[in-house]
All heavy atoms as a GROMACS GRO file, in nm:
protein
  504
    1MET      N    1  -9.381   3.247  18.845
    1MET     CA    2  -9.319   3.312  18.960
    1MET      C    3  -9.388   3.447  18.980
    1MET      O    4  -9.398   3.525  18.887
    1MET     CB    5  -9.169   3.329  18.932
    1MET     CG    6  -9.089   3.364  19.052
    1MET     SD    7  -8.908   3.386  19.029
    1MET     CE    8  -8.855   3.240  18.946
    2THR      N    9  -9.432   3.473  19.102
    2THR     CA   10  -9.497   3.600  19.130
    2THR      C   11  -9.392   3.710  19.136
    2THR      O   12  -9.272   3.683  19.148
    2THR     CB   13  -9.574   3.596  19.263
    2THR    OG1   14  -9.480   3.582  19.369
    2THR    CG2   15  -9.675   3.483  19.267
    3HIS      N   16  -9.442   3.833  19.132
    3HIS     CA   17  -9.350   3.947  19.133
    3HIS      C   18  -9.262   3.948  19.258
    3HIS      O   19  -9.141   3.966  19.249
    3HIS     CB   20  -9.427   4.079  19.121
    3HIS     CG   21  -9.338   4.199  19.130
    3HIS    ND1   22  -9.249   4.232  19.030
    3HIS    CD2   23  -9.323   4.292  19.227
    3HIS    CE1   24  -9.183   4.342  19.066
    3HIS    NE2   25  -9.227   4.379  19.184
    4SER      N   26  -9.323   3.925  19.376
    4SER     CA   27  -9.242   3.930  19.498
    4SER      C   28  -9.146   3.811  19.505
    4SER      O   29  -9.034   3.824  19.552
    4SER     CB   30  -9.329   3.937  19.623
    4SER     OG   31  -9.372   3.811  19.664
    5THR      N   32  -9.189   3.695  19.456
    5THR     CA   33  -9.100   3.579  19.453
    5THR      C   34  -8.984   3.604  19.359
    5THR      O   35  -8.869   3.574  19.392
    5THR     CB   36  -9.177   3.453  19.410
    5THR    OG1   37  -9.288   3.435  19.497
    5THR    CG2   38  -9.089   3.331  19.414
    6GLN      N   39  -9.012   3.662  19.244
    6GLN     CA   40  -8.906   3.693  19.148
    6GLN      C   41  -8.811   3.798  19.206
    6GLN      O   42  -8.690   3.786  19.192
    6GLN     CB   43  -8.965   3.742  19.016
    6GLN     CG   44  -8.860   3.768  18.911
    6GLN     CD   45  -8.919   3.813  18.778
    6GLN    OE1   46  -9.035   3.855  18.772
    6GLN    NE2   47  -8.842   3.803  18.674
    7ALA      N   48  -8.867   3.898  19.272
    7ALA     CA   49  -8.783   4.002  19.333
    7ALA      C   50  -8.694   3.942  19.441
    7ALA      O   51  -8.575   3.976  19.451
    7ALA     CB   52  -8.869   4.114  19.389
    8ASP      N   53  -8.748   3.850  19.522
    8ASP     CA   54  -8.667   3.785  19.625
    8ASP      C   55  -8.556   3.703  19.563
    8ASP      O   56  -8.442   3.702  19.611
    8ASP     CB   57  -8.755   3.695  19.713
    8ASP     CG   58  -8.851   3.773  19.800
    8ASP    OD1   59  -8.829   3.894  19.822
    8ASP    OD2   60  -8.951   3.712  19.844
    9TRP      N   61  -8.588   3.632  19.454
    9TRP     CA   62  -8.489   3.551  19.383
    9TRP      C   63  -8.376   3.639  19.330
    9TRP      O   64  -8.258   3.607  19.344
    9TRP     CB   65  -8.556   3.474  19.269
    9TRP     CG   66  -8.467   3.378  19.198
    9TRP    CD1   67  -8.445   3.248  19.229
    9TRP    CD2   68  -8.386   3.406  19.083
    9TRP    NE1   69  -8.356   3.192  19.141
    9TRP    CE2   70  -8.317   3.287  19.049
    9TRP    CE3   71  -8.364   3.519  19.005
    9TRP    CZ2   72  -8.230   3.279  18.943
    9TRP    CZ3   73  -8.275   3.510  18.898
    9TRP    CH2   74  -8.210   3.391  18.868
   10LEU      N   75  -8.414   3.751  19.269
   10LEU     CA   76  -8.314   3.842  19.214
   10LEU      C   77  -8.227   3.902  19.324
   10LEU      O   78  -8.105   3.914  19.307
   10LEU     CB   79  -8.381   3.954  19.134
   10LEU     CG   80  -8.440   3.912  19.000
   10LEU    CD1   81  -8.527   4.025  18.942
   10LEU    CD2   82  -8.332   3.872  18.902
   11ARG      N   83  -8.288   3.939  19.436
   11ARG     CA   84  -8.211   3.993  19.548
   11ARG      C   85  -8.110   3.889  19.598
   11ARG      O   86  -7.995   3.923  19.626
   11ARG     CB   87  -8.303   4.034  19.663
   11ARG     CG   88  -8.364   4.168  19.646
   11ARG     CD   89  -8.435   4.213  19.775
   11ARG     NE   90  -8.544   4.300  19.744
   11ARG     CZ   91  -8.669   4.263  19.716
   11ARG    NH1   92  -8.702   4.138  19.717
   11ARG    NH2   93  -8.761   4.352  19.687
   12ARG      N   94  -8.154   3.765  19.612
   12ARG     CA   95  -8.066   3.659  19.659
   12ARG      C   96  -7.952   3.635  19.560
   12ARG      O   97  -7.835   3.623  19.599
   12ARG     CB   98  -8.146   3.528  19.680
   12ARG     CG   99  -8.066   3.418  19.737
   12ARG     CD  100  -8.032   3.448  19.882
   12ARG     NE  101  -7.938   3.348  19.930
   12ARG     CZ  102  -7.831   3.378  20.002
   12ARG    NH1  103  -7.806   3.500  20.038
   12ARG    NH2  104  -7.749   3.284  20.040
   13ARG      N  105  -7.985   3.628  19.431
   13ARG     CA  106  -7.883   3.607  19.328
   13ARG      C  107  -7.781   3.721  19.331
   13ARG      O  108  -7.660   3.698  19.330
   13ARG     CB  109  -7.949   3.599  19.190
   13ARG     CG  110  -7.848   3.570  19.079
   13ARG     CD  111  -7.896   3.615  18.945
   13ARG     NE  112  -7.913   3.760  18.944
   13ARG     CZ  113  -7.965   3.827  18.844
   13ARG    NH1  114  -8.007   3.765  18.736
   13ARG    NH2  115  -7.976   3.958  18.848
   14ASN      N  116  -7.830   3.844  19.337
   14ASN     CA  117  -7.740   3.959  19.337
   14ASN      C  118  -7.652   3.962  19.462
   14ASN      O  119  -7.535   3.998  19.455
   14ASN     CB  120  -7.819   4.088  19.324
   14ASN     CG  121  -7.883   4.102  19.188
   14ASN    OD1  122  -7.850   4.029  19.094
   14ASN    ND2  123  -7.978   4.193  19.175
   15ALA      N  124  -7.709   3.923  19.577
   15ALA     CA  125  -7.631   3.920  19.701
   15ALA      C  126  -7.519   3.816  19.693
   15ALA      O  127  -7.408   3.840  19.741
   15ALA     CB  128  -7.722   3.890  19.819
   16LEU      N  129  -7.547   3.703  19.629
   16LEU     CA  130  -7.443   3.601  19.614
   16LEU      C  131  -7.332   3.648  19.521
   16LEU      O  132  -7.213   3.628  19.548
   16LEU     CB  133  -7.504   3.469  19.565
   16LEU     CG  134  -7.592   3.398  19.668
   16LEU    CD1  135  -7.671   3.286  19.602
   16LEU    CD2  136  -7.507   3.345  19.783
   17TRP      N  137  -7.368   3.712  19.410
   17TRP     CA  138  -7.266   3.768  19.321
   17TRP      C  139  -7.183   3.872  19.395
   17TRP      O  140  -7.060   3.876  19.383
   17TRP     CB  141  -7.330   3.832  19.197
   17TRP     CG  142  -7.359   3.737  19.086
   17TRP    CD1  143  -7.482   3.703  19.039
   17TRP    CD2  144  -7.264   3.662  19.008
   17TRP    NE1  145  -7.469   3.612  18.937
   17TRP    CE2  146  -7.338   3.585  18.915
   17TRP    CE3  147  -7.126   3.652  19.008
   17TRP    CZ2  148  -7.277   3.502  18.823
   17TRP    CZ3  149  -7.065   3.568  18.916
   17TRP    CH2  150  -7.140   3.494  18.825
   18GLN      N  151  -7.250   3.958  19.471
   18GLN     CA  152  -7.179   4.062  19.545
   18GLN      C  153  -7.082   3.999  19.645
   18GLN      O  154  -6.968   4.045  19.659
   18GLN     CB  155  -7.279   4.152  19.617
   18GLN     CG  156  -7.217   4.269  19.688
   18GLN     CD  157  -7.322   4.360  19.749
   18GLN    OE1  158  -7.438   4.322  19.767
   18GLN    NE2  159  -7.281   4.481  19.782
   19ARG      N  160  -7.126   3.894  19.714
   19ARG     CA  161  -7.039   3.827  19.810
   19ARG      C  162  -6.918   3.766  19.739
   19ARG      O  163  -6.804   3.777  19.787
   19ARG     CB  164  -7.114   3.718  19.884
   19ARG     CG  165  -7.031   3.658  19.996
   19ARG     CD  166  -7.092   3.542  20.069
   19ARG     NE  167  -7.233   3.551  20.092
   19ARG     CZ  168  -7.309   3.446  20.123
   19ARG    NH1  169  -7.257   3.325  20.132
   19ARG    NH2  170  -7.436   3.460  20.144
   20LEU      N  171  -6.940   3.701  19.624
   20LEU     CA  172  -6.828   3.644  19.550
   20LEU      C  173  -6.729   3.750  19.505
   20LEU      O  174  -6.608   3.730  19.512
   20LEU     CB  175  -6.879   3.567  19.426
   20LEU     CG  176  -6.925   3.424  19.451
   20LEU    CD1  177  -6.985   3.367  19.323
   20LEU    CD2  178  -6.811   3.337  19.500
   21ARG      N  179  -6.780   3.863  19.460
   21ARG     CA  180  -6.691   3.971  19.414
   21ARG      C  181  -6.614   4.034  19.530
   21ARG      O  182  -6.505   4.088  19.509
   21ARG     CB  183  -6.771   4.077  19.339
   21ARG     CG  184  -6.817   4.027  19.204
   21ARG     CD  185  -6.885   4.137  19.124
   21ARG     NE  186  -6.929   4.085  18.996
   21ARG     CZ  187  -7.056   4.065  18.964
   21ARG    NH1  188  -7.154   4.095  19.048
   21ARG    NH2  189  -7.088   4.016  18.846
   22ALA      N  190  -6.670   4.028  19.651
   22ALA     CA  191  -6.603   4.087  19.768
   22ALA      C  192  -6.494   3.995  19.824
   22ALA      O  193  -6.404   4.041  19.894
   22ALA     CB  194  -6.706   4.118  19.876
   23LEU      N  195  -6.503   3.866  19.794
   23LEU     CA  196  -6.403   3.771  19.842
   23LEU      C  197  -6.275   3.781  19.760
   23LEU      O  198  -6.279   3.822  19.643
   23LEU     CB  199  -6.458   3.628  19.830
   23LEU     CG  200  -6.572   3.591  19.923
   23LEU    CD1  201  -6.630   3.455  19.882
   23LEU    CD2  202  -6.526   3.589  20.067
   24PRO      N  203  -6.162   3.741  19.818
   24PRO     CA  204  -6.041   3.733  19.737
   24PRO      C  205  -6.066   3.636  19.621
   24PRO      O  206  -6.134   3.534  19.639
   24PRO     CB  207  -5.936   3.676  19.833
   24PRO     CG  208  -5.989   3.704  19.970
   24PRO     CD  209  -6.139   3.703  19.957
   25PRO      N  210  -6.016   3.668  19.503
   25PRO     CA  211  -6.043   3.584  19.385
   25PRO      C  212  -5.962   3.454  19.388
   25PRO      O  213  -5.874   3.433  19.306
   25PRO     CB  214  -6.004   3.673  19.268
   25PRO     CG  215  -5.899   3.763  19.323
   25PRO     CD  216  -5.936   3.785  19.469
   26THR      N  217  -5.993   3.372  19.487
   26THR     CA  218  -5.918   3.247  19.505
   26THR      C  219  -6.013   3.128  19.512
   26THR      O  220  -6.050   3.085  19.621
   26THR     CB  221  -5.832   3.253  19.633
   26THR    OG1  222  -5.916   3.296  19.742
   26THR    CG2  223  -5.716   3.347  19.619
   27PRO      N  224  -6.053   3.079  19.394
   27PRO     CA  225  -6.134   2.958  19.395
   27PRO      C  226  -6.062   2.848  19.471
   27PRO      O  227  -5.940   2.839  19.468
   27PRO     CB  228  -6.147   2.923  19.247
   27PRO     CG  229  -6.129   3.053  19.176
   27PRO     CD  230  -6.028   3.128  19.259
   28GLY      N  231  -6.138   2.768  19.539
   28GLY     CA  232  -6.081   2.659  19.616
   28GLY      C  233  -6.091   2.683  19.766
   28GLY      O  234  -6.087   2.589  19.844
   29THR      N  235  -6.104   2.810  19.808
   29THR     CA  236  -6.120   2.837  19.950
   29THR      C  237  -6.262   2.798  19.992
   29THR      O  238  -6.355   2.805  19.911
   29THR     CB  239  -6.094   2.985  19.983
   29THR    OG1  240  -6.189   3.066  19.914
   29THR    CG2  241  -5.952   3.028  19.946
   30PRO      N  242  -6.279   2.756  20.116
   30PRO     CA  243  -6.412   2.709  20.158
   30PRO      C  244  -6.524   2.812  20.138
   30PRO      O  245  -6.632   2.778  20.088
   30PRO     CB  246  -6.393   2.677  20.306
   30PRO     CG  247  -6.248   2.646  20.319
   30PRO     CD  248  -6.180   2.736  20.219
   31GLU      N  249  -6.499   2.938  20.175
   31GLU     CA  250  -6.604   3.040  20.161
   31GLU      C  251  -6.638   3.066  20.015
   31GLU      O  252  -6.754   3.078  19.977
   31GLU     CB  253  -6.563   3.170  20.231
   31GLU     CG  254  -6.675   3.272  20.234
   31GLU     CD  255  -6.641   3.399  20.309
   31GLU    OE1  256  -6.524   3.417  20.351
   31GLU    OE2  257  -6.731   3.481  20.326
   32PHE      N  258  -6.535   3.074  19.930
   32PHE     CA  259  -6.558   3.097  19.788
   32PHE      C  260  -6.638   2.982  19.728
   32PHE      O  261  -6.737   3.003  19.658
   32PHE     CB  262  -6.424   3.112  19.714
   32PHE     CG  263  -6.439   3.149  19.569
   32PHE    CD1  264  -6.429   3.282  19.530
   32PHE    CD2  265  -6.465   3.054  19.472
   32PHE    CE1  266  -6.442   3.317  19.397
   32PHE    CE2  267  -6.480   3.088  19.339
   32PHE     CZ  268  -6.469   3.220  19.301
   33GLU      N  269  -6.596   2.859  19.757
   33GLU     CA  270  -6.663   2.743  19.700
   33GLU      C  271  -6.806   2.729  19.750
   33GLU      O  272  -6.896   2.693  19.674
   33GLU     CB  273  -6.583   2.616  19.727
   33GLU     CG  274  -6.450   2.612  19.653
   33GLU     CD  275  -6.461   2.622  19.502
   33GLU    OE1  276  -6.562   2.575  19.444
   33GLU    OE2  277  -6.369   2.678  19.439
   34ALA      N  278  -6.830   2.757  19.878
   34ALA     CA  279  -6.966   2.748  19.933
   34ALA      C  280  -7.057   2.851  19.868
   34ALA      O  281  -7.172   2.820  19.832
   34ALA     CB  282  -6.963   2.767  20.084
   35THR      N  283  -7.006   2.972  19.849
   35THR     CA  284  -7.087   3.077  19.787
   35THR      C  285  -7.112   3.045  19.641
   35THR      O  286  -7.224   3.061  19.591
   35THR     CB  287  -7.017   3.214  19.802
   35THR    OG1  288  -6.992   3.238  19.941
   35THR    CG2  289  -7.103   3.326  19.746
   36ALA      N  290  -7.010   2.998  19.570
   36ALA     CA  291  -7.026   2.961  19.429
   36ALA      C  292  -7.125   2.846  19.415
   36ALA      O  293  -7.210   2.845  19.325
   36ALA     CB  294  -6.892   2.924  19.368
   37ALA      N  295  -7.119   2.749  19.506
   37ALA     CA  296  -7.212   2.635  19.501
   37ALA      C  297  -7.355   2.681  19.527
   37ALA      O  298  -7.450   2.634  19.463
   37ALA     CB  299  -7.171   2.530  19.603
   38GLU      N  300  -7.372   2.774  19.620
   38GLU     CA  301  -7.505   2.827  19.648
   38GLU      C  302  -7.561   2.902  19.528
   38GLU      O  303  -7.678   2.888  19.492
   38GLU     CB  304  -7.498   2.919  19.771
   38GLU     CG  305  -7.631   2.955  19.829
   38GLU     CD  306  -7.620   3.035  19.958
   38GLU    OE1  307  -7.512   3.038  20.021
   38GLU    OE2  308  -7.722   3.093  19.996
   39LEU      N  309  -7.476   2.982  19.463
   39LEU     CA  310  -7.518   3.054  19.343
   39LEU      C  311  -7.551   2.956  19.231
   39LEU      O  312  -7.651   2.973  19.160
   39LEU     CB  313  -7.408   3.152  19.299
   39LEU     CG  314  -7.438   3.236  19.176
   39LEU    CD1  315  -7.562   3.324  19.196
   39LEU    CD2  316  -7.318   3.322  19.141
   40ALA      N  317  -7.472   2.852  19.216
   40ALA     CA  318  -7.497   2.751  19.113
   40ALA      C  319  -7.631   2.682  19.137
   40ALA      O  320  -7.709   2.659  19.044
   40ALA     CB  321  -7.384   2.649  19.110
   41ALA      N  322  -7.659   2.648  19.262
   41ALA     CA  323  -7.786   2.583  19.295
   41ALA      C  324  -7.904   2.675  19.266
   41ALA      O  325  -8.009   2.631  19.219
   41ALA     CB  326  -7.786   2.539  19.441
   42LEU      N  327  -7.887   2.802  19.294
   42LEU     CA  328  -7.995   2.899  19.272
   42LEU      C  329  -8.019   2.925  19.124
   42LEU      O  330  -8.134   2.932  19.079
   42LEU     CB  331  -7.961   3.031  19.343
   42LEU     CG  332  -8.065   3.141  19.334
   42LEU    CD1  333  -8.189   3.105  19.414
   42LEU    CD2  334  -8.006   3.272  19.384
   43THR      N  335  -7.911   2.940  19.046
   43THR     CA  336  -7.924   2.981  18.906
   43THR      C  337  -7.925   2.866  18.806
   43THR      O  338  -7.968   2.883  18.693
   43THR     CB  339  -7.808   3.074  18.866
   43THR    OG1  340  -7.685   3.003  18.880
   43THR    CG2  341  -7.807   3.201  18.950
   44GLY      N  342  -7.870   2.751  18.847
   44GLY     CA  343  -7.858   2.639  18.754
   44GLY      C  344  -7.732   2.649  18.668
   44GLY      O  345  -7.712   2.569  18.578
   45TRP      N  346  -7.647   2.747  18.696
   45TRP     CA  347  -7.522   2.762  18.622
   45TRP      C  348  -7.418   2.666  18.677
   45TRP      O  349  -7.416   2.637  18.796
   45TRP     CB  350  -7.469   2.903  18.636
   45TRP     CG  351  -7.543   3.007  18.559
   45TRP    CD1  352  -7.667   2.996  18.502
   45TRP    CD2  353  -7.499   3.140  18.533
   45TRP    NE1  354  -7.701   3.114  18.442
   45TRP    CE2  355  -7.600   3.204  18.459
   45TRP    CE3  356  -7.385   3.210  18.564
   45TRP    CZ2  357  -7.589   3.335  18.417
   45TRP    CZ3  358  -7.375   3.341  18.522
   45TRP    CH2  359  -7.475   3.403  18.448
   46ASP      N  360  -7.326   2.621  18.590
   46ASP     CA  361  -7.218   2.538  18.640
   46ASP      C  362  -7.104   2.627  18.691
   46ASP      O  363  -7.103   2.748  18.671
   46ASP     CB  364  -7.170   2.439  18.534
   46ASP     CG  365  -7.110   2.504  18.410
   46ASP    OD1  366  -7.077   2.624  18.413
   46ASP    OD2  367  -7.097   2.435  18.309
   47ARG      N  368  -7.009   2.565  18.759
   47ARG     CA  369  -6.898   2.637  18.820
   47ARG      C  370  -6.818   2.716  18.717
   47ARG      O  371  -6.778   2.830  18.743
   47ARG     CB  372  -6.808   2.536  18.893
   47ARG     CG  373  -6.696   2.597  18.970
   47ARG     CD  374  -6.620   2.486  19.045
   47ARG     NE  375  -6.518   2.541  19.130
   47ARG     CZ  376  -6.397   2.580  19.089
   47ARG    NH1  377  -6.365   2.570  18.963
   47ARG    NH2  378  -6.310   2.629  19.175
   48ALA      N  379  -6.793   2.657  18.601
   48ALA     CA  380  -6.715   2.725  18.498
   48ALA      C  381  -6.782   2.855  18.454
   48ALA      O  382  -6.715   2.957  18.432
   48ALA     CB  383  -6.696   2.633  18.378
   49ARG      N  384  -6.913   2.854  18.443
   49ARG     CA  385  -6.986   2.974  18.400
   49ARG      C  386  -6.980   3.082  18.509
   49ARG      O  387  -6.967   3.200  18.478
   49ARG     CB  388  -7.131   2.937  18.369
   49ARG     CG  389  -7.209   3.048  18.305
   49ARG     CD  390  -7.343   2.996  18.257
   49ARG     NE  391  -7.418   3.103  18.196
   49ARG     CZ  392  -7.542   3.090  18.151
   49ARG    NH1  393  -7.603   2.974  18.160
   49ARG    NH2  394  -7.604   3.191  18.097
   50ILE      N  395  -6.987   3.041  18.634
   50ILE     CA  396  -6.977   3.138  18.744
   50ILE      C  397  -6.837   3.198  18.747
   50ILE      O  398  -6.821   3.320  18.760
   50ILE     CB  399  -7.014   3.071  18.878
   50ILE    CG1  400  -7.165   3.042  18.877
   50ILE    CG2  401  -6.976   3.159  18.996
   50ILE    CD1  402  -7.213   2.955  18.990
   51LEU      N  403  -6.734   3.114  18.734
   51LEU     CA  404  -6.598   3.167  18.730
   51LEU      C  405  -6.579   3.263  18.613
   51LEU      O  406  -6.516   3.367  18.628
   51LEU     CB  407  -6.497   3.053  18.723
   51LEU     CG  408  -6.484   2.965  18.848
   51LEU    CD1  409  -6.388   2.850  18.823
   51LEU    CD2  410  -6.443   3.046  18.968
   52ALA      N  411  -6.635   3.229  18.498
   52ALA     CA  412  -6.625   3.317  18.381
   52ALA      C  413  -6.694   3.450  18.410
   52ALA      O  414  -6.646   3.556  18.370
   52ALA     CB  415  -6.686   3.251  18.259
   53GLY      N  416  -6.806   3.446  18.482
   53GLY     CA  417  -6.877   3.568  18.518
   53GLY      C  418  -6.795   3.658  18.608
   53GLY      O  419  -6.816   3.780  18.612
   54LEU      N  420  -6.702   3.599  18.680
   54LEU     CA  421  -6.611   3.674  18.767
   54LEU      C  422  -6.482   3.711  18.695
   54LEU      O  423  -6.395   3.776  18.753
   54LEU     CB  424  -6.578   3.593  18.892
   54LEU     CG  425  -6.697   3.566  18.986
   54LEU    CD1  426  -6.657   3.460  19.089
   54LEU    CD2  427  -6.742   3.694  19.053
   55GLY      N  428  -6.467   3.665  18.571
   55GLY     CA  429  -6.345   3.691  18.496
   55GLY      C  430  -6.230   3.602  18.537
   55GLY      O  431  -6.114   3.637  18.515
   56LEU      N  432  -6.262   3.487  18.597
   56LEU     CA  433  -6.158   3.394  18.643
   56LEU      C  434  -6.152   3.273  18.552
   56LEU      O  435  -6.255   3.227  18.503
   56LEU     CB  436  -6.189   3.348  18.786
   56LEU     CG  437  -6.195   3.457  18.892
   56LEU    CD1  438  -6.246   3.400  19.024
   56LEU    CD2  439  -6.059   3.521  18.910
   57PRO      N  440  -6.033   3.218  18.531
   57PRO     CA  441  -6.023   3.096  18.451
   57PRO      C  442  -6.074   2.976  18.530
   57PRO      O  443  -6.071   2.975  18.653
   57PRO     CB  444  -5.873   3.083  18.424
   57PRO     CG  445  -5.810   3.151  18.540
   57PRO     CD  446  -5.903   3.264  18.578
   58ASP      N  447  -6.119   2.876  18.459
   58ASP     CA  448  -6.160   2.750  18.522
   58ASP      C  449  -6.043   2.655  18.512
   58ASP      O  450  -6.021   2.592  18.410
   58ASP     CB  451  -6.284   2.694  18.451
   58ASP     CG  452  -6.336   2.566  18.515
   58ASP    OD1  453  -6.279   2.525  18.619
   58ASP    OD2  454  -6.429   2.508  18.462
   59SER      N  455  -5.968   2.643  18.620
   59SER     CA  456  -5.847   2.560  18.618
   59SER      C  457  -5.879   2.411  18.611
   59SER      O  458  -5.790   2.330  18.591
   59SER     CB  459  -5.761   2.589  18.741
   59SER     OG  460  -5.835   2.560  18.858
   60ASP      N  461  -6.007   2.374  18.628
   60ASP     CA  462  -6.045   2.233  18.618
   60ASP      C  463  -6.056   2.187  18.474
   60ASP      O  464  -6.063   2.068  18.446
   60ASP     CB  465  -6.180   2.207  18.687
   60ASP     CG  466  -6.170   2.227  18.837
   60ASP    OD1  467  -6.057   2.220  18.891
   60ASP    OD2  468  -6.274   2.251  18.901
   61ARG      N  469  -6.060   2.282  18.380
   61ARG     CA  470  -6.074   2.246  18.238
   61ARG      C  471  -5.937   2.236  18.174
   61ARG      O  472  -5.853   2.323  18.191
   61ARG     CB  473  -6.157   2.352  18.166
   61ARG     CG  474  -6.301   2.349  18.210
   61ARG     CD  475  -6.387   2.453  18.147
   61ARG     NE  476  -6.363   2.469  18.006
   61ARG     CZ  477  -6.385   2.583  17.941
   61ARG    NH1  478  -6.428   2.687  18.002
   61ARG    NH2  479  -6.362   2.589  17.813
   62PRO      N  480  -5.913   2.130  18.099
   62PRO     CA  481  -5.784   2.116  18.030
   62PRO      C  482  -5.760   2.232  17.934
   62PRO      O  483  -5.854   2.282  17.872
   62PRO     CB  484  -5.798   1.985  17.953
   62PRO     CG  485  -5.918   1.918  18.007
   62PRO     CD  486  -6.004   2.021  18.074
   63GLY      N  487  -5.635   2.273  17.926
   63GLY     CA  488  -5.598   2.378  17.832
   63GLY      C  489  -5.620   2.518  17.885
   63GLY      O  490  -5.596   2.616  17.817
   64VAL      N  491  -5.667   2.529  18.008
   64VAL     CA  492  -5.688   2.662  18.068
   64VAL      C  493  -5.571   2.691  18.157
   64VAL      O  494  -5.536   2.611  18.245
   64VAL     CB  495  -5.820   2.665  18.150
   64VAL    CG1  496  -5.836   2.800  18.219
   64VAL    CG2  497  -5.938   2.636  18.062
   65PRO      N  498  -5.504   2.805  18.136
   65PRO     CA  499  -5.386   2.836  18.216
   65PRO      C  500  -5.420   2.864  18.362
   65PRO      O  501  -5.524   2.900  18.398
   65PRO     CB  502  -5.329   2.961  18.151
   65PRO     CG  503  -5.435   3.015  18.064
   65PRO     CD  504  -5.532   2.905  18.039
   0.00000   0.00000   0.00000
């Protein structure tokens, strides 16, 4: 990855995190899910890891309140 390509990737990743943090912390809403899916596609992280990065529980996993 070239320097400018890497910088563009980092800017995009950071913008998606910023957008997720600006949204109400309500997984399941269309905007939240679309942004989380876009971040997952960009980073290769699964939904549970993204939710953990936001400090939110993954309600899809058994045993999580």
